[in-house]
C-alpha atoms as one frame of an Amber mdcrd trajectory, in Angstrom:
protein
 148.399 188.399  76.150 149.607 185.812  73.650 146.901 183.207  74.108 148.508
 180.652  71.793 151.768 180.702  73.749 149.858 180.360  77.018 147.930 177.341
  75.741 151.112 175.722  74.434 152.102 174.974  78.038 149.259 172.449  78.340
 150.675 168.881  78.337 150.675 167.175  74.953 148.465 164.361  76.271 145.620
 166.876  76.344 146.467 168.603  73.069 146.883 165.291  71.238 143.259 164.494
  70.584 141.638 164.917  73.997 140.165 168.378  73.477 139.250 167.730  69.857
 137.495 164.472  70.776 135.546 166.225  73.500 134.580 168.981  71.051 133.273
 166.379  68.602 131.054 164.970  71.326 129.795 168.332  72.599 126.839 168.704
  70.227 125.500 165.254  71.115 126.106 165.893  74.805 123.838 168.933  74.604
 121.261 167.345  72.289 120.856 164.150  74.309 121.226 165.778  77.719 123.136
 162.746  78.989 126.003 162.722  81.493 129.236 162.977  79.394 130.929 159.930
  80.903 133.133 159.330  77.853 134.428 162.919  77.881 135.188 162.706  81.600
 137.004 159.416  81.067 139.105 161.130  78.398 140.088 163.816  80.915 141.123
 161.183  83.441 143.174 159.183  80.910 144.873 162.317  79.589 146.102 163.258
  83.070 144.032 166.401  83.640 142.518 165.170  86.905 145.976 164.337  88.192
 147.209 167.798  87.223 144.501 169.447  89.335 145.425 167.534  92.503 148.397
 168.558  94.632 151.609 166.546  94.740 151.004 166.024  98.468 147.907 163.978
  97.608 149.410 162.065  94.696 148.729 164.475  91.854 150.996 166.675  89.751
 149.989 170.011  91.248 149.862 172.220  88.172 150.260 175.916  88.900 147.364
 178.359  88.592 148.049 179.685  85.070 148.436 176.137  83.698 145.211 174.982
  85.332 143.350 177.932  83.847 144.837 177.288  80.401 143.408 173.766  80.508
 140.024 175.048  81.657 140.003 177.687  78.894 140.668 175.128  76.181 138.203
 172.658  77.663 135.413 175.243  77.833 136.034 176.066  74.169 135.599 172.375
  73.414 132.590 171.643  75.641 131.287 174.013  78.285 129.205 171.283  79.927
 132.241 169.076  80.519 134.262 172.045  81.758 131.512 173.053  84.195 131.247
 169.513  85.577 135.010 169.516  86.097 134.861 172.755  88.106 132.435 171.109
  90.531 134.720 168.077  90.888 137.650 170.437  91.397 135.789 172.452  94.026
 135.201 169.259  95.975 138.840 168.214  95.589 140.079 171.571  96.891 137.919
 171.232 100.000 139.130 167.701 100.547 142.759 168.825 100.217 142.194 171.556
 102.792 140.243 169.556 105.338 140.388 165.769 104.822 143.048 163.778 106.656
 145.470 161.052 105.613 143.024 158.264 106.432 140.440 159.676 104.050 142.967
 160.198 101.271 144.392 156.739 101.817 140.962 155.301 101.111 139.838 157.588
  98.287 142.886 159.335  96.793 143.801 156.900  93.996 140.163 156.453  93.037
 139.641 160.219  92.738 142.844 160.775  90.737 141.988 158.002  88.271 138.367
 159.084  87.900 137.131 155.705  89.151 135.349 157.596  91.919 133.642 160.914
  91.231 132.938 163.753  93.615 131.023 167.001  93.468 129.815 169.759  95.780
 126.544 170.767  97.393 126.907 174.074  99.185 125.579 176.852  96.940 122.803
 177.344  99.520 125.476 178.686 101.892 126.600 181.376  99.432 124.391 182.477
  96.531 121.348 180.183  96.417 118.202 180.139  98.619 119.477 183.111 100.615
 115.979 184.596 100.714 114.523 181.688 102.714 113.940 182.081 106.438 114.803
 178.447 107.170 117.898 176.771 105.664 117.096 174.004 103.153 119.595 171.653
 104.834 120.084 171.335 108.582 122.808 169.422 110.451 121.566 168.307 113.850
 124.272 167.392 116.394 124.304 163.781 117.576 127.259 163.031 119.823 130.450
 163.845 117.928 128.635 163.623 114.569 125.856 165.491 112.775 122.707 164.187
 111.110 121.662 165.862 107.844 118.001 166.535 107.155 116.735 168.501 104.139
 118.153 169.076 100.684 120.891 170.718  98.635 119.105 172.687  95.887 121.846
 172.643  93.242 124.230 169.703  92.873 125.941 168.911  89.587 126.075 165.217
  88.759 124.883 164.078  92.170 123.348 160.958  90.641 126.763 160.024  89.189
 128.930 160.914  92.192 130.350 158.562  94.781 131.104 161.362  97.235 129.342
 164.647  97.951 131.106 167.495  99.732 128.168 169.111 101.481 127.713 172.284
 103.521 124.939 172.660 106.060 123.641 175.048 108.678 123.279 173.907 112.297
 120.440 174.717 114.712 122.830 176.907 116.750 123.536 179.115 113.750 126.903
 177.747 112.686 127.826 175.739 109.590 129.572 172.444 108.929 131.271 170.922
 105.917 131.220 167.158 105.468 131.575 164.292 103.013 128.670 161.976 102.256
 128.896 158.672 100.414 125.975 158.590  98.005 125.521 154.846  98.455 124.356
 155.182 102.068 120.657 155.102 102.940 118.848 158.403 103.065 120.656 160.034
 100.124 118.484 160.638  97.055 119.897 162.526  94.052 117.732 163.787  91.218
 118.644 162.777  87.676 118.886 166.360  86.399 116.750 169.442  85.790 115.831
 170.368  82.229 117.828 173.573  81.764 118.153 176.170  78.987 121.684 174.886
  78.482 124.082 172.422  80.112 121.301 169.948  80.931 123.844 167.152  80.511
 125.542 168.379  83.689 122.645 166.568  85.413 122.325 169.356  87.967 119.493
 168.699  90.397 118.632 168.720  94.093 119.866 166.049  96.468 117.697 165.063
  99.431 119.042 163.879 102.775 116.976 161.933 105.296 118.739 161.159 108.573
 122.199 160.983 106.979 125.029 160.881 109.505 128.321 162.757 108.992 131.141
 162.218 111.449 134.689 160.986 112.019 136.984 161.383 109.000 133.977 162.572
 106.974 133.309 165.657 109.094 135.612 168.142 107.388 135.073 171.428 109.233
 132.818 173.191 111.715 130.607 174.060 113.263 131.832 177.604 112.605 130.466
 180.780 111.073 130.763 180.868 107.260 132.587 177.566 106.911 133.258 178.087
 103.199 135.441 181.108 103.898 138.113 178.848 105.373 140.930 179.101 102.777
 138.557 180.213 100.039 138.139 183.139  97.675 134.357 182.811  97.765 131.931
 182.649  94.833 132.615 184.172  91.463 136.272 183.108  91.348 138.751 182.589
  88.544 137.404 179.265  87.300 133.990 180.745  86.581 135.534 183.639  84.668
 137.891 181.475  82.615 135.018 179.292  81.429 133.149 182.399  80.288 136.237
 183.509  78.371 136.633 180.073  76.798 133.073 180.203  75.501 133.608 183.769
  74.268 136.745 182.642  72.434 134.804 179.926  70.610 132.240 182.471  69.436
 134.947 184.955  68.411 136.676 182.237  66.369 133.402 181.719  64.510 133.025
 185.454  63.891 136.581 185.622  62.545 135.811 182.748  60.185 132.796 184.642
  58.902 134.938 187.775  58.514 137.075 185.906  55.990 134.026 185.871  53.731
 132.406 189.148  54.833 134.869 191.954  55.451 132.351 194.034  57.421 132.789
 191.587  60.313 136.567 191.978  60.428 136.745 195.062  62.657 134.298 193.831
  65.341 136.034 190.450  65.360 139.377 192.152  65.994 137.889 194.306  68.777
 136.394 191.285  70.538 139.634 189.317  70.177 141.653 192.151  71.662 139.251
 192.408  74.599 139.557 188.652  75.101 143.338 188.868  75.150 143.248 191.665
  77.733 140.951 189.686  80.008 142.976 186.490  79.651 146.072 188.486  80.538
 144.305 189.866  83.625 143.228 186.424  84.789 146.707 184.946  84.331 148.137
 187.770  86.442 145.722 186.949  89.258 146.341 183.203  88.932 150.067 183.823
  89.329 149.403 185.570  92.637 150.179 189.047  91.350 148.115 192.177  91.963
 145.602 193.068  89.262 141.947 193.937  88.843 139.528 192.489  91.383 138.009
 189.063  90.816 134.598 190.713  90.944 135.452 193.112  88.115 136.993 190.272
  86.140 133.802 188.259  86.532 131.669 191.201  85.350 133.848 191.765  82.289
 134.049 188.060  81.437 130.278 187.656  81.692 129.787 190.674  79.469 132.190
 189.439  76.808 130.618 185.969  76.744 127.175 187.475  76.199 128.269 189.947
  73.540 130.549 187.563  71.637 127.948 184.805  71.378 125.254 187.226  70.249
 127.640 188.720  67.674 128.187 185.203  66.370 124.416 184.723  66.174 124.011
 187.962  64.213 126.713 186.835  61.786 125.146 183.391  61.386 121.722 184.978
  60.683 118.841 182.527  60.232 121.095 179.489  60.148 122.282 180.255  63.670
 118.694 180.220  64.915 118.212 176.630  63.804 118.089 174.176  66.712 121.065
 172.148  65.484 123.423 175.102  64.905 126.205 175.524  67.498 125.806 179.317
  67.690 122.370 178.967  69.273 123.821 176.614  71.880 126.604 179.102  72.687
 124.041 181.873  73.197 122.076 179.719  75.639 125.235 178.685  77.431 126.353
 182.301  77.816 123.192 183.011  79.839 124.387 180.452  82.382 127.024 182.881
  83.616 124.280 185.251  84.767 123.157 182.702  87.362 126.114 180.419  88.149
 127.731 181.277  91.486 127.025 184.929  90.803 127.513 187.342  93.739 124.790
 189.947  94.140 127.150 192.795  93.259 127.882 191.127  89.909 124.184 190.463
  89.340 123.370 194.131  89.914 126.179 195.278  87.634 124.950 192.944  84.895
 121.353 194.170  85.207 122.559 197.794  85.057 124.589 197.078  81.914 121.617
 195.406  80.259 119.489 198.427  81.218 122.017 200.760  79.572 123.126 202.216
  82.921 126.898 202.443  82.465
């Protein structure tokens, strides 16, 4: 896969300073742990948000390979910003599937411009809190609406969002999907957990106390497994492409070191070739063609991100272990892919690899 040619398809408004500006800010974003509002504003002004929304809803409707190219380059520049964008995008996709014209008439232009922000709160329906006997969030029926009581355990940027796309269990055993305006009473978003990496994503729990969801804001349900409506499930292409973007950044560093130390040249070439194979595989899937499974792609992408960042650390030696060196940040960020939207089969495969069980 010729990665440079693939990335060349990204609109010039993004290439012309947007990614480089975001990369310049990335170290401070991580160090300060503050919501990257300036980086997100850059994405909106450059047209990336518009590209990720369908033409039907006023966007430009970029195809799958082009979307993934933008995500790849963005994750190389700042993984935190790229991760936040995936959560916005996940909400947008649900809104495109389920929300009607009235909703889009009210919110569409604001979402495209970035004036209004949205994110998702439904990991507890897929990969999080699955061991609990009682669901953390319950939607109690009240007429034609539902009343939310409980919490979403993992919501990225909830304190900075205007809209939350939320999934909840019902007492009868079904699930609903709805939209909640964060300004209404009963919604309380945390300011952000202190994480090993990506703390500036301001990921935290959001509590709901007697919050009503109905009318145009009730998107789907009650049904079994509401998130499987027009969805590929957890561990999809966007998660894998961010892992590959981070791996690419680390491989670039290793190649730079190889220019001064020839003993790094061969491993740098091997890692780059593996990256190109995986990027090629993900582009095939994004184009709707038959290739390796998304699960296998996720396993391989996770593995490469971990190995490439640690190779960069080994090459950097003691300097890389300093708190202000980017290699240390990349190593911490690579660990995120072990826990983010990670299906149990991928978790087990990763543990087996780390245990030397190939």
